[in-house]
N, C-alpha and C positions, 0 to 999 in steps of 0.2 A: 202142601203139608203132608208129610208121611202119616199113614194111619197109625203107626205105633206111637206117635206123639199124642194122639187124641185121648187115650185113657188118663194120662197125667194132667193134661190141660183141662179136660172135662171134670175130672174128680176135684181138682183144686178149684176150678171155677165154681162148681156147685157148692162145695163146702165153704169156700170163701164168701160167696154171695150170701149164704145163710148167716155166716158170722157177721156180715156187714150190719145186720139188724141189732147187734150188740147183745144177743142172747144165745151165744154159741155154746153147744155142749163141748166139754173137754174130751179130746181124743188121746189115746195112749201114744206116747212118744216112741218111735221106733220104725221098723220096716213094715210097710203096708203093701199089699197086693191089690191091684184093681183090674177087674175084668169088665170090659165095656163092649156092649153089643149096639151096633148102629144100624137103624133101619130094619129091613126084613131079614129073615133067616139065611139069605143067600150069602151074606158077608160073614166071614168067621169072626168070632169074638177077638178083641184086642186085649192083650194082657201086658201089664207093666208093674214095676215095683217102685216105691218111693220111700225115702227116709223122711218121715213126716212127724209133725207135732202141732199142738195148738199154737205155739209161737210162729211156726212157718205159716200157718193159716192166717194169723194176725198180720204178718208182713204182707201177705197177698191182699188182705182187706185194706190195709193202709194204702197200698198202691191203687186200689180201686177207688178210694176216697179222693184221689187227686183229680178225678174227672176226665182224664185223658184216655179212658178205656172205651172200646167200641160198644160195650154192653152196660145197661143200667137197669136197676131193679125198679119196677113200677109199683109193685105191691108185695108185701110179705106178711105171712101170719104163721103161727104154730100152735099146735095143741099137743102138750106133752113133748114127746120126742119126734113128732112128725111135723116137718116144716114145708110150707107151700110158698112158692114165689112166682110172680109173673115178671118176665124179663123182656127187655126190648134191646135188640142189637142192630147196629147199622154197619153194613159191610158194602163197600163199593156203591154207596148211595141207596142200597136196598135195606128196608127195615124188616126185621124178622122178630116176631113175638113168640114167646114160648112160656110154658108153665112147667115147673119142676116140683116134684114131691120127693122129699128126702126123709128117710127114716133112720135114726140113730138107734142102734141096739147097744146100750152100754157105751164103753169107751173103745170098743174093739171091732165094730161092724157098722158100715154105712151103706144103705141102698138108695139109689136115686133113679127116678124116671123123669125124662125130659120129653115133653110133647110140643112140637111146633104148632102154632095156632092154625096154620093151614093144613095140618095133618101130614106134611111132607116127610118129616123125619121123627123117629122116636129113638131115643137113646136110653139104654138101661145100663147102670153102672153099679157094680158091687165091689166094695172095698173092705178088706179085713186086715186086722193086725196080725203080723207073723212073728214078731219078736224084736230083739235088738237089731239096730242097723249094723250091717257087716263092716269090717275094717275097710277103709277106703271110701265109704259113703258118708257124706255130711248132710245135715238137715237141708231139705229141699232137693236133694239129688233124685232124679227120676231116670229109670232105665227101662226102655221098651223091650219087647220080646226079641227084636232083631238086633239088640245091642246098642241102639241109639241112646245116648246119655246126655242129660243137661240138668242144670239146677234151675228149678222153677223160680227161684229168687233172682237168678242171673241168666235169663234165656240166651244171652249171647255166648254162653258156655257150651252150647250144643255141639256134640261130637258125633259124627256119623260113624257107624261101624265100618270096618275095612271093606266088607261085602257091598256097601252102598256107595263107596267112593269110586269115582271115575279113574281112568288111567292117568298115571303121572305124566304131566306135560312139561316137566322141567327139562331144559336142554342138556 
């Protein structure tokens, strides 16, 4: 998975998981920028933008309710605008537990910190509302810093930027 994909996936995953509890704060509909830092300071922050709304997040929640997702929420609580959840994910037979703390500041700012139970990875994500979605972007569209684009509601729509494509092998 390309690193530029992670901000969108992590942002949506965190926010969607919180909404799963049924007590989800409303976010402003429009273009959001997310900056995600993964692990230590050696990795550069990953930045992406997404045309987002509470309805987009509800669609993601509904998908998670189907039970065919690799992650499940073990425990969730909140005090005011601060939400804490314990999550368990299974990938390739390995179970990873994490705790995330997400703070909503009004309808226009979200800060999330995710800590793996074994201390191996810490993810910090800051999302902020920028304004209306630009022409050509529809709700759910995510664009990474390298130009990779996909719709979080339709992951099969992923398009690599020309710089990431291999040579054309058409005869």
